[in-house]
C-alpha angles and dihedrals in degrees: 000000000000111000110071092195096083120166119238113208127192131205116290095216132057123301118276116250092270094035095113091052091049092049091049092051090049091050091052092050090047091051091050097048101030091210118191096235127273103345118164096235095037091231107190128230104199130162087199095064101129093198086083117079090212092054091047092053092048092048092052090052091047092052091058093046092047092047092051090047091053092048091050092046093050093044095049091044092050092049091046094052092043091052094046095050099034095051102036111147093239089059095046113053095163123088111268114264113249118225138161115238132318114237096196093049092047092051090052094046092050101033099049095056090044091054091048093049092048092049093050091045093053092046092047092051090048091050091049090051090051097048107031111052125080110231106196094203090064098044114114095182141351119231130182111210112202116195121203135161102307115345144048133238121199118202122189096219097189095049117077117194121232088234091057134274129044124304110264140172134191122238095339118089115198115197138165120258134199129030142292116227089339094310113117113244106234128196115221110221125197110192123205136171125208102192122002136000114293132170128223115216130165099156096194092063105034151306131327120257131187120239107216123186112251096021139076130221117204124191141126134258129194145178132181093206123078104221145115114271135187123244131186143182102254099192122077103252107161147296097333099034090125089052095053098101136142140188127237112209109193112194134190110261094257092049091047091052089051090052097047093045092051091045092052092051095041121122121175110257120254108244119238113258113267093010128131087247091058092049089048091048091054092049091046092053101036108019118207109286095186090064096033091247106159118228113253088221088068089075108018139063126222113185113244096018134089088260103102108143121140094201096096137024118301109258099187094120100025093135090058094047120091101199131079131191093018092305099321089124133023127203119217111272095235103039097032115180091346087077106105095229092046090050091052090054090049092051092047090049093053092044100051114354096168090057095055096037117036113227096020111148094203112120120250120242099199095073094257125133125259134178132247116184090341093308120117116238128191114235125224128244131250125167120241089254092052091050089050089051092053089049090050090054092049091049090054092062097096137148116230112283092250088060096047097125094190089063092049101057128049122228104255104234106163110145091236141356109210130192111273096045142305111327 
């Protein structure tokens, strides 16, 4: 399975006799697991995933609120039924006794809600204190997440690369998981937006936060479980809002250190003379002026090369990545972009990105028109062989095999993660 935008079709006729029951059961399962539609790996988005310290704290608070709600419901229901049956007219022939107020009853009716509100307030403040602050002693890494229409860039702000500039990656956020000497390893996230309001949400690792232009949100996320999780923009931000996805790859501490060390020392390989990669490198850096084909380096960064633009996603480790178009397509973990179907998607993306992803600002390379800020632009021209050469160069941009984070973490594909632990 490569294309994550699979179509779900229902029956064309009427429902079978037990169709309503089946639909109800499906709705219950959907509500429990909060799946993001028909994704090939069934990666779950669940606020009840107890591997996250944030989710655990929220669940503990919810348990208290739910328990109090049940107690109130049962108490009020019991008093209601008692009153209805105890004071039925047929059982009370005498005229009702008149009285003025009942101090004890009034104290109970006022005092009990006040106690409940105070209790919930104290617990809510405690939970906020547990989940909101950034405690530097617990931080395993610091990442700046930049949201743009319609993709994400993750910069490791504390990790400078030997080739110059910070380590960065497009649409795939690698973070440490687990704990150190019993202390959870948190990831400090700084959220920014470059154009409109977006919202970062990877439910398995923490809360959702809005990315607002001109401001920064800082908080921490955490998970005990090394795995690959789904993330999405959760705020309607334009034509490809639904296609603004990202992956969270949570690694065991040793695997994360191997990744970040390799990323810091990474320099894009020098293509062999006369190879497809060398031809692709030249097109990537210089474009093709005679056909108005814009250089990819005008918008992208590749660590250790002259390409250093922050306009588009960082492509330094593209060959190691397994997502394309901000998660619209996924290459198989083992074959990567050597998989024929994955390679076809890559070629189509380079050739005419705005056609396959509405709202994409990437230039076309088949001579067709595309729009930038509502203005039509004429794309440049590359031959199919030249597009294949650019793809060959991109596929050569790989981290060492020991730092291949997709090989280190398994896709988490449990059918549901319920509060109280993995089921």
